[in-house]
TORKOL-4160 file (C-alpha; in steps of 0.2 Angstrom, whole numbers, padded with zeros to 4 digits, m for minus):
364
<pt num="1" X="m0174" Y="m0048" Z="m0115"/>
<pt num="2" X="m0186" Y="m0033" Z="m0111"/>
<pt num="3" X="m0186" Y="m0017" Z="m0120"/>
<pt num="4" X="m0180" Y="m0008" Z="m0105"/>
<pt num="5" X="m0165" Y="m0019" Z="m0101"/>
<pt num="6" X="m0160" Y="m0019" Z="m0120"/>
<pt num="7" X="m0160" Y="0000" Z="m0120"/>
<pt num="8" X="m0151" Y="0001" Z="m0104"/>
<pt num="9" X="m0138" Y="m0011" Z="m0110"/>
<pt num="10" X="m0135" Y="0000" Z="m0126"/>
<pt num="11" X="m0135" Y="0016" Z="m0115"/>
<pt num="12" X="m0123" Y="0008" Z="m0102"/>
<pt num="13" X="m0110" Y="0021" Z="m0106"/>
<pt num="14" X="m0114" Y="0039" Z="m0112"/>
<pt num="15" X="m0102" Y="0042" Z="m0126"/>
<pt num="16" X="m0103" Y="0050" Z="m0144"/>
<pt num="17" X="m0096" Y="0045" Z="m0160"/>
<pt num="18" X="m0094" Y="0063" Z="m0165"/>
<pt num="19" X="m0077" Y="0072" Z="m0164"/>
<pt num="20" X="m0075" Y="0089" Z="m0155"/>
<pt num="21" X="m0069" Y="0104" Z="m0164"/>
<pt num="22" X="m0063" Y="0119" Z="m0155"/>
<pt num="23" X="m0072" Y="0135" Z="m0160"/>
<pt num="24" X="m0086" Y="0146" Z="m0154"/>
<pt num="25" X="m0095" Y="0145" Z="m0138"/>
<pt num="26" X="m0112" Y="0152" Z="m0141"/>
<pt num="27" X="m0127" Y="0141" Z="m0143"/>
<pt num="28" X="m0135" Y="0142" Z="m0160"/>
<pt num="29" X="m0153" Y="0146" Z="m0162"/>
<pt num="30" X="m0157" Y="0128" Z="m0168"/>
<pt num="31" X="m0148" Y="0120" Z="m0154"/>
<pt num="32" X="m0150" Y="0117" Z="m0135"/>
<pt num="33" X="m0131" Y="0115" Z="m0131"/>
<pt num="34" X="m0114" Y="0118" Z="m0139"/>
<pt num="35" X="m0099" Y="0107" Z="m0135"/>
<pt num="36" X="m0083" Y="0116" Z="m0141"/>
<pt num="37" X="m0092" Y="0122" Z="m0156"/>
<pt num="38" X="m0102" Y="0106" Z="m0159"/>
<pt num="39" X="m0120" Y="0110" Z="m0157"/>
<pt num="40" X="m0133" Y="0098" Z="m0150"/>
<pt num="41" X="m0148" Y="0102" Z="m0161"/>
<pt num="42" X="m0165" Y="0104" Z="m0155"/>
<pt num="43" X="m0170" Y="0090" Z="m0167"/>
<pt num="44" X="m0158" Y="0078" Z="m0160"/>
<pt num="45" X="m0163" Y="0083" Z="m0142"/>
<pt num="46" X="m0181" Y="0080" Z="m0146"/>
<pt num="47" X="m0177" Y="0063" Z="m0154"/>
<pt num="48" X="m0168" Y="0057" Z="m0139"/>
<pt num="49" X="m0181" Y="0064" Z="m0127"/>
<pt num="50" X="m0194" Y="0053" Z="m0136"/>
<pt num="51" X="m0182" Y="0038" Z="m0134"/>
<pt num="52" X="m0179" Y="0040" Z="m0116"/>
<pt num="53" X="m0198" Y="0044" Z="m0113"/>
<pt num="54" X="m0202" Y="0027" Z="m0122"/>
<pt num="55" X="m0189" Y="0018" Z="m0111"/>
<pt num="56" X="m0197" Y="0026" Z="m0095"/>
<pt num="57" X="m0214" Y="0021" Z="m0100"/>
<pt num="58" X="m0209" Y="0003" Z="m0104"/>
<pt num="59" X="m0203" Y="0001" Z="m0086"/>
<pt num="60" X="m0220" Y="0005" Z="m0080"/>
<pt num="61" X="m0233" Y="m0005" Z="m0091"/>
<pt num="62" X="m0249" Y="0005" Z="m0094"/>
<pt num="63" X="m0241" Y="0022" Z="m0090"/>
<pt num="64" X="m0245" Y="0036" Z="m0103"/>
<pt num="65" X="m0231" Y="0041" Z="m0115"/>
<pt num="66" X="m0229" Y="0060" Z="m0113"/>
<pt num="67" X="m0214" Y="0069" Z="m0121"/>
<pt num="68" X="m0211" Y="0086" Z="m0114"/>
<pt num="69" X="m0201" Y="0096" Z="m0126"/>
<pt num="70" X="m0208" Y="0114" Z="m0126"/>
<pt num="71" X="m0202" Y="0123" Z="m0111"/>
<pt num="72" X="m0206" Y="0135" Z="m0103"/>
<pt num="73" X="m0224" Y="0136" Z="m0106"/>
<pt num="74" X="m0226" Y="0117" Z="m0110"/>
<pt num="75" X="m0242" Y="0120" Z="m0120"/>
<pt num="76" X="m0238" Y="0104" Z="m0131"/>
<pt num="77" X="m0235" Y="0094" Z="m0115"/>
<pt num="78" X="m0251" Y="0099" Z="m0107"/>
<pt num="79" X="m0261" Y="0094" Z="m0123"/>
<pt num="80" X="m0252" Y="0077" Z="m0122"/>
<pt num="81" X="m0257" Y="0074" Z="m0104"/>
<pt num="82" X="m0275" Y="0079" Z="m0107"/>
<pt num="83" X="m0275" Y="0067" Z="m0122"/>
<pt num="84" X="m0266" Y="0053" Z="m0114"/>
<pt num="85" X="m0274" Y="0054" Z="m0097"/>
<pt num="86" X="m0293" Y="0058" Z="m0099"/>
<pt num="87" X="m0295" Y="0059" Z="m0080"/>
<pt num="88" X="m0284" Y="0075" Z="m0081"/>
<pt num="89" X="m0294" Y="0083" Z="m0095"/>
<pt num="90" X="m0301" Y="0096" Z="m0084"/>
<pt num="91" X="m0285" Y="0099" Z="m0073"/>
<pt num="92" X="m0280" Y="0117" Z="m0073"/>
<pt num="93" X="m0265" Y="0122" Z="m0084"/>
<pt num="94" X="m0255" Y="0128" Z="m0070"/>
<pt num="95" X="m0255" Y="0111" Z="m0061"/>
<pt num="96" X="m0252" Y="0102" Z="m0077"/>
<pt num="97" X="m0238" Y="0114" Z="m0082"/>
<pt num="98" X="m0229" Y="0110" Z="m0065"/>
<pt num="99" X="m0230" Y="0092" Z="m0069"/>
<pt num="100" X="m0223" Y="0094" Z="m0086"/>
<pt num="101" X="m0209" Y="0104" Z="m0080"/>
<pt num="102" X="m0204" Y="0091" Z="m0067"/>
<pt num="103" X="m0205" Y="0077" Z="m0080"/>
<pt num="104" X="m0195" Y="0088" Z="m0092"/>
<pt num="105" X="m0181" Y="0091" Z="m0079"/>
<pt num="106" X="m0180" Y="0072" Z="m0076"/>
<pt num="107" X="m0179" Y="0067" Z="m0094"/>
<pt num="108" X="m0169" Y="0082" Z="m0101"/>
<pt num="109" X="m0155" Y="0079" Z="m0088"/>
<pt num="110" X="m0153" Y="0061" Z="m0094"/>
<pt num="111" X="m0154" Y="0066" Z="m0112"/>
<pt num="112" X="m0141" Y="0080" Z="m0111"/>
<pt num="113" X="m0130" Y="0070" Z="m0100"/>
<pt num="114" X="m0130" Y="0056" Z="m0114"/>
<pt num="115" X="m0127" Y="0068" Z="m0128"/>
<pt num="116" X="m0114" Y="0080" Z="m0120"/>
<pt num="117" X="m0104" Y="0066" Z="m0112"/>
<pt num="118" X="m0104" Y="0058" Z="m0129"/>
<pt num="119" X="m0094" Y="0072" Z="m0136"/>
<pt num="120" X="m0082" Y="0072" Z="m0121"/>
<pt num="121" X="m0078" Y="0054" Z="m0121"/>
<pt num="122" X="m0076" Y="0053" Z="m0140"/>
<pt num="123" X="m0064" Y="0068" Z="m0139"/>
<pt num="124" X="m0054" Y="0059" Z="m0125"/>
<pt num="125" X="m0054" Y="0043" Z="m0136"/>
<pt num="126" X="m0046" Y="0053" Z="m0151"/>
<pt num="127" X="m0034" Y="0061" Z="m0139"/>
<pt num="128" X="m0029" Y="0044" Z="m0133"/>
<pt num="129" X="m0028" Y="0036" Z="m0150"/>
<pt num="130" X="m0042" Y="0024" Z="m0146"/>
<pt num="131" X="m0050" Y="0017" Z="m0163"/>
<pt num="132" X="m0065" Y="0007" Z="m0165"/>
<pt num="133" X="m0068" Y="0001" Z="m0183"/>
<pt num="134" X="m0084" Y="m0001" Z="m0192"/>
<pt num="135" X="m0080" Y="m0020" Z="m0193"/>
<pt num="136" X="m0079" Y="m0021" Z="m0174"/>
<pt num="137" X="m0095" Y="m0011" Z="m0172"/>
<pt num="138" X="m0104" Y="m0023" Z="m0184"/>
<pt num="139" X="m0097" Y="m0038" Z="m0176"/>
<pt num="140" X="m0103" Y="m0032" Z="m0158"/>
<pt num="141" X="m0120" Y="m0028" Z="m0165"/>
<pt num="142" X="m0122" Y="m0045" Z="m0174"/>
<pt num="143" X="m0117" Y="m0054" Z="m0158"/>
<pt num="144" X="m0130" Y="m0043" Z="m0147"/>
<pt num="145" X="m0144" Y="m0046" Z="m0160"/>
<pt num="146" X="m0141" Y="m0064" Z="m0160"/>
<pt num="147" X="m0141" Y="m0065" Z="m0141"/>
<pt num="148" X="m0156" Y="m0055" Z="m0138"/>
<pt num="149" X="m0167" Y="m0059" Z="m0154"/>
<pt num="150" X="m0160" Y="m0075" Z="m0160"/>
<pt num="151" X="m0155" Y="m0066" Z="m0176"/>
<pt num="152" X="m0173" Y="m0063" Z="m0180"/>
<pt num="153" X="m0175" Y="m0047" Z="m0191"/>
<pt num="154" X="m0194" Y="m0047" Z="m0186"/>
<pt num="155" X="m0191" Y="m0046" Z="m0168"/>
<pt num="156" X="m0177" Y="m0033" Z="m0170"/>
<pt num="157" X="m0188" Y="m0022" Z="m0180"/>
<pt num="158" X="m0202" Y="m0024" Z="m0167"/>
<pt num="159" X="m0189" Y="m0018" Z="m0154"/>
<pt num="160" X="m0185" Y="m0003" Z="m0164"/>
<pt num="161" X="m0203" Y="0002" Z="m0165"/>
<pt num="162" X="m0206" Y="m0001" Z="m0147"/>
<pt num="163" X="m0190" Y="0009" Z="m0142"/>
<pt num="164" X="m0192" Y="0023" Z="m0154"/>
<pt num="165" X="m0174" Y="0021" Z="m0161"/>
<pt num="166" X="m0168" Y="0018" Z="m0178"/>
<pt num="167" X="m0155" Y="0006" Z="m0184"/>
<pt num="168" X="m0143" Y="0020" Z="m0185"/>
<pt num="169" X="m0146" Y="0024" Z="m0166"/>
<pt num="170" X="m0142" Y="0007" Z="m0161"/>
<pt num="171" X="m0126" Y="0006" Z="m0171"/>
<pt num="172" X="m0121" Y="0023" Z="m0164"/>
<pt num="173" X="m0123" Y="0017" Z="m0146"/>
<pt num="174" X="m0114" Y="0000" Z="m0150"/>
<pt num="175" X="m0099" Y="0010" Z="m0156"/>
<pt num="176" X="m0100" Y="0022" Z="m0141"/>
<pt num="177" X="m0100" Y="0007" Z="m0129"/>
<pt num="178" X="m0085" Y="0000" Z="m0137"/>
<pt num="179" X="m0076" Y="0016" Z="m0137"/>
<pt num="180" X="m0079" Y="0019" Z="m0119"/>
<pt num="181" X="m0074" Y="0001" Z="m0114"/>
<pt num="182" X="m0058" Y="0003" Z="m0123"/>
<pt num="183" X="m0055" Y="0019" Z="m0113"/>
<pt num="184" X="m0058" Y="0011" Z="m0097"/>
<pt num="185" X="m0048" Y="m0005" Z="m0102"/>
<pt num="186" X="m0033" Y="0006" Z="m0107"/>
<pt num="187" X="m0033" Y="0014" Z="m0089"/>
<pt num="188" X="m0035" Y="m0002" Z="m0080"/>
<pt num="189" X="m0020" Y="m0008" Z="m0071"/>
<pt num="190" X="m0015" Y="m0026" Z="m0071"/>
<pt num="191" X="m0017" Y="m0035" Z="m0054"/>
<pt num="192" X="0000" Y="m0041" Z="m0048"/>
<pt num="193" X="0004" Y="m0056" Z="m0037"/>
<pt num="194" X="0011" Y="m0044" Z="m0024"/>
<pt num="195" X="m0005" Y="m0034" Z="m0024"/>
<pt num="196" X="m0015" Y="m0050" Z="m0021"/>
<pt num="197" X="m0003" Y="m0055" Z="m0007"/>
<pt num="198" X="m0005" Y="m0038" Z="0001"/>
<pt num="199" X="m0024" Y="m0039" Z="0000"/>
<pt num="200" X="m0024" Y="m0056" Z="0008"/>
<pt num="201" X="m0013" Y="m0051" Z="0023"/>
<pt num="202" X="m0024" Y="m0035" Z="0026"/>
<pt num="203" X="m0041" Y="m0044" Z="0024"/>
<pt num="204" X="m0037" Y="m0061" Z="0031"/>
<pt num="205" X="m0053" Y="m0062" Z="0041"/>
<pt num="206" X="m0063" Y="m0061" Z="0025"/>
<pt num="207" X="m0056" Y="m0078" Z="0020"/>
<pt num="208" X="m0060" Y="m0088" Z="0035"/>
<pt num="209" X="m0073" Y="m0090" Z="0049"/>
<pt num="210" X="m0071" Y="m0088" Z="0068"/>
<pt num="211" X="m0075" Y="m0101" Z="0080"/>
<pt num="212" X="m0093" Y="m0102" Z="0083"/>
<pt num="213" X="m0106" Y="m0112" Z="0093"/>
<pt num="214" X="m0123" Y="m0120" Z="0090"/>
<pt num="215" X="m0134" Y="m0118" Z="0106"/>
<pt num="216" X="m0151" Y="m0121" Z="0112"/>
<pt num="217" X="m0160" Y="m0107" Z="0123"/>
<pt num="218" X="m0175" Y="m0104" Z="0133"/>
<pt num="219" X="m0178" Y="m0086" Z="0137"/>
<pt num="220" X="m0190" Y="m0082" Z="0151"/>
<pt num="221" X="m0196" Y="m0066" Z="0159"/>
<pt num="222" X="m0193" Y="m0072" Z="0177"/>
<pt num="223" X="m0181" Y="m0082" Z="0186"/>
<pt num="224" X="m0194" Y="m0094" Z="0193"/>
<pt num="225" X="m0200" Y="m0098" Z="0175"/>
<pt num="226" X="m0182" Y="m0101" Z="0170"/>
<pt num="227" X="m0180" Y="m0113" Z="0184"/>
<pt num="228" X="m0196" Y="m0122" Z="0179"/>
<pt num="229" X="m0189" Y="m0124" Z="0161"/>
<pt num="230" X="m0172" Y="m0130" Z="0168"/>
<pt num="231" X="m0181" Y="m0143" Z="0179"/>
<pt num="232" X="m0191" Y="m0149" Z="0164"/>
<pt num="233" X="m0176" Y="m0151" Z="0153"/>
<pt num="234" X="m0166" Y="m0160" Z="0166"/>
<pt num="235" X="m0181" Y="m0172" Z="0169"/>
<pt num="236" X="m0180" Y="m0177" Z="0151"/>
<pt num="237" X="m0193" Y="m0166" Z="0142"/>
<pt num="238" X="m0187" Y="m0161" Z="0124"/>
<pt num="239" X="m0180" Y="m0144" Z="0120"/>
<pt num="240" X="m0194" Y="m0143" Z="0107"/>
<pt num="241" X="m0208" Y="m0145" Z="0120"/>
<pt num="242" X="m0199" Y="m0134" Z="0133"/>
<pt num="243" X="m0195" Y="m0120" Z="0122"/>
<pt num="244" X="m0212" Y="m0119" Z="0114"/>
<pt num="245" X="m0220" Y="m0119" Z="0132"/>
<pt num="246" X="m0209" Y="m0107" Z="0141"/>
<pt num="247" X="m0198" Y="m0096" Z="0129"/>
<pt num="248" X="m0203" Y="m0078" Z="0125"/>
<pt num="249" X="m0189" Y="m0078" Z="0111"/>
<pt num="250" X="m0200" Y="m0077" Z="0095"/>
<pt num="251" X="m0186" Y="m0081" Z="0084"/>
<pt num="252" X="m0182" Y="m0098" Z="0092"/>
<pt num="253" X="m0196" Y="m0104" Z="0102"/>
<pt num="254" X="m0204" Y="m0114" Z="0088"/>
<pt num="255" X="m0187" Y="m0121" Z="0083"/>
<pt num="256" X="m0182" Y="m0130" Z="0099"/>
<pt num="257" X="m0173" Y="m0114" Z="0105"/>
<pt num="258" X="m0159" Y="m0118" Z="0092"/>
<pt num="259" X="m0147" Y="m0104" Z="0087"/>
<pt num="260" X="m0133" Y="m0110" Z="0075"/>
<pt num="261" X="m0115" Y="m0103" Z="0071"/>
<pt num="262" X="m0116" Y="m0089" Z="0084"/>
<pt num="263" X="m0099" Y="m0080" Z="0086"/>
<pt num="264" X="m0092" Y="m0069" Z="0100"/>
<pt num="265" X="m0102" Y="m0053" Z="0102"/>
<pt num="266" X="m0115" Y="m0058" Z="0090"/>
<pt num="267" X="m0129" Y="m0061" Z="0102"/>
<pt num="268" X="m0133" Y="m0053" Z="0119"/>
<pt num="269" X="m0117" Y="m0051" Z="0129"/>
<pt num="270" X="m0122" Y="m0061" Z="0144"/>
<pt num="271" X="m0128" Y="m0075" Z="0132"/>
<pt num="272" X="m0112" Y="m0075" Z="0122"/>
<pt num="273" X="m0101" Y="m0075" Z="0137"/>
<pt num="274" X="m0110" Y="m0090" Z="0144"/>
<pt num="275" X="m0111" Y="m0100" Z="0128"/>
<pt num="276" X="m0092" Y="m0098" Z="0125"/>
<pt num="277" X="m0087" Y="m0104" Z="0142"/>
<pt num="278" X="m0100" Y="m0118" Z="0145"/>
<pt num="279" X="m0094" Y="m0136" Z="0141"/>
<pt num="280" X="m0102" Y="m0145" Z="0127"/>
<pt num="281" X="m0119" Y="m0153" Z="0131"/>
<pt num="282" X="m0121" Y="m0146" Z="0149"/>
<pt num="283" X="m0138" Y="m0137" Z="0152"/>
<pt num="284" X="m0134" Y="m0120" Z="0161"/>
<pt num="285" X="m0145" Y="m0108" Z="0169"/>
<pt num="286" X="m0154" Y="m0098" Z="0175"/>
<pt num="287" X="m0143" Y="m0084" Z="0168"/>
<pt num="288" X="m0149" Y="m0066" Z="0170"/>
<pt num="289" X="m0148" Y="m0054" Z="0156"/>
<pt num="290" X="m0155" Y="m0037" Z="0150"/>
<pt num="291" X="m0169" Y="m0047" Z="0141"/>
<pt num="292" X="m0174" Y="m0059" Z="0155"/>
<pt num="293" X="m0167" Y="m0076" Z="0161"/>
<pt num="294" X="m0159" Y="m0089" Z="0150"/>
<pt num="295" X="m0157" Y="m0108" Z="0150"/>
<pt num="296" X="m0145" Y="m0114" Z="0137"/>
<pt num="297" X="m0135" Y="m0129" Z="0131"/>
<pt num="298" X="m0120" Y="m0129" Z="0119"/>
<pt num="299" X="m0124" Y="m0143" Z="0106"/>
<pt num="300" X="m0109" Y="m0140" Z="0094"/>
<pt num="301" X="m0092" Y="m0131" Z="0094"/>
<pt num="302" X="m0087" Y="m0126" Z="0077"/>
<pt num="303" X="m0068" Y="m0124" Z="0074"/>
<pt num="304" X="m0062" Y="m0108" Z="0065"/>
<pt num="305" X="m0057" Y="m0110" Z="0047"/>
<pt num="306" X="m0045" Y="m0100" Z="0036"/>
<pt num="307" X="m0042" Y="m0101" Z="0017"/>
<pt num="308" X="m0024" Y="m0101" Z="0012"/>
<pt num="309" X="m0017" Y="m0087" Z="0000"/>
<pt num="310" X="m0018" Y="m0100" Z="m0014"/>
<pt num="311" X="m0036" Y="m0104" Z="m0011"/>
<pt num="312" X="m0041" Y="m0086" Z="m0010"/>
<pt num="313" X="m0031" Y="m0081" Z="m0025"/>
<pt num="314" X="m0044" Y="m0081" Z="m0038"/>
<pt num="315" X="m0057" Y="m0072" Z="m0027"/>
<pt num="316" X="m0045" Y="m0058" Z="m0023"/>
<pt num="317" X="m0039" Y="m0056" Z="m0041"/>
<pt num="318" X="m0057" Y="m0054" Z="m0046"/>
<pt num="319" X="m0060" Y="m0041" Z="m0032"/>
<pt num="320" X="m0044" Y="m0031" Z="m0037"/>
<pt num="321" X="m0048" Y="m0032" Z="m0055"/>
<pt num="322" X="m0066" Y="m0025" Z="m0052"/>
<pt num="323" X="m0058" Y="m0011" Z="m0041"/>
<pt num="324" X="m0045" Y="m0007" Z="m0055"/>
<pt num="325" X="m0059" Y="m0005" Z="m0068"/>
<pt num="326" X="m0069" Y="0006" Z="m0057"/>
<pt num="327" X="m0054" Y="0017" Z="m0053"/>
<pt num="328" X="m0051" Y="0018" Z="m0072"/>
<pt num="329" X="m0069" Y="0023" Z="m0076"/>
<pt num="330" X="m0068" Y="0036" Z="m0063"/>
<pt num="331" X="m0052" Y="0043" Z="m0070"/>
<pt num="332" X="m0060" Y="0043" Z="m0088"/>
<pt num="333" X="m0075" Y="0053" Z="m0081"/>
<pt num="334" X="m0063" Y="0065" Z="m0071"/>
<pt num="335" X="m0052" Y="0068" Z="m0086"/>
<pt num="336" X="m0066" Y="0071" Z="m0098"/>
<pt num="337" X="m0075" Y="0083" Z="m0087"/>
<pt num="338" X="m0059" Y="0093" Z="m0083"/>
<pt num="339" X="m0055" Y="0094" Z="m0101"/>
<pt num="340" X="m0071" Y="0098" Z="m0109"/>
<pt num="341" X="m0083" Y="0105" Z="m0096"/>
<pt num="342" X="m0077" Y="0123" Z="m0098"/>
<pt num="343" X="m0081" Y="0121" Z="m0117"/>
<pt num="344" X="m0098" Y="0115" Z="m0114"/>
<pt num="345" X="m0112" Y="0128" Z="m0115"/>
<pt num="346" X="m0131" Y="0125" Z="m0113"/>
<pt num="347" X="m0146" Y="0136" Z="m0117"/>
<pt num="348" X="m0151" Y="0145" Z="m0102"/>
<pt num="349" X="m0166" Y="0141" Z="m0091"/>
<pt num="350" X="m0173" Y="0124" Z="m0092"/>
<pt num="351" X="m0159" Y="0116" Z="m0102"/>
<pt num="352" X="m0145" Y="0120" Z="m0089"/>
<pt num="353" X="m0138" Y="0105" Z="m0080"/>
<pt num="354" X="m0123" Y="0098" Z="m0071"/>
<pt num="355" X="m0113" Y="0095" Z="m0087"/>
<pt num="356" X="m0115" Y="0113" Z="m0093"/>
<pt num="357" X="m0102" Y="0127" Z="m0090"/>
<pt num="358" X="m0109" Y="0139" Z="m0077"/>
<pt num="359" X="m0122" Y="0128" Z="m0070"/>
<pt num="360" X="m0126" Y="0132" Z="m0052"/>
<pt num="361" X="m0137" Y="0119" Z="m0043"/>
<pt num="362" X="m0153" Y="0125" Z="m0035"/>
<pt num="363" X="m0152" Y="0131" Z="m0017"/>
<pt num="364" X="m0160" Y="0118" Z="m0005"/>
């Protein structure tokens, strides 16, 4: 598995292993945010900025690794850009500063979302008495390590180097993933037989196919050309030859004019009406339409199909289970935001984002 996919898998759910304590609301001088008295330190923020920047660079091989962490002047970032990209060495500071600011906004929003929601979800887990043991974390970690690296310690260490993470970071995220999955699982409602039956009755068309027809067509610009094509077909020339010579329909002229499994309303209205009224095997035309003149022949009539409830049961169950999980995930997000957004404070300026109390989106 690639570095990017591995990190994305570990970061699938933005949760934190730290508990939330209700106390002061100010952001300490050594922090970029404060969640109910729990500071997100500048050191932690910079570490995860590096990890996320490494992930972003890994998705674009050859791209320079620039980690902007010094707003608002971004002097350090400007220095990195000039060092990493020699062609920009003489670019004015103002232009590079704007680039660094844009990159910082993109990365910091992801990092702060990751860290802030970490507190939110762990607090919600504590409230719901959700417990993930160290043994469960180790078991999940060992399984993932075996699947992705064949249990190779060398390959895993190489991954850590490439990702910028430590073993503690990986275990941290494995635990968070387990916590979040338990929260979602606890909120996922079981799928009942009645719900499956109701879904089947409301979506019957999804489990069947309407009547359809296979036809051959020749489309011409003029009626006289259509008559010429019709005459050629009736004299025994093949559809392959006639379609190629006379048809202006680019999708079918090189396929003997063949259209398969057309249904009512799928094609040009005039063509569909004729196709579903014409007898099997009879060559019809010329038929005037908005696109020109058709000559057609119905080659096959396909009867409609319909799965029974029993046949569709498994498919519907999977669909409703996925919907239930999505609904549960949305509820977890909504509950966490409602409970803890008003206790989440971020350093003003470049650190403000959607998970921060008092955040106002920029005017468009």
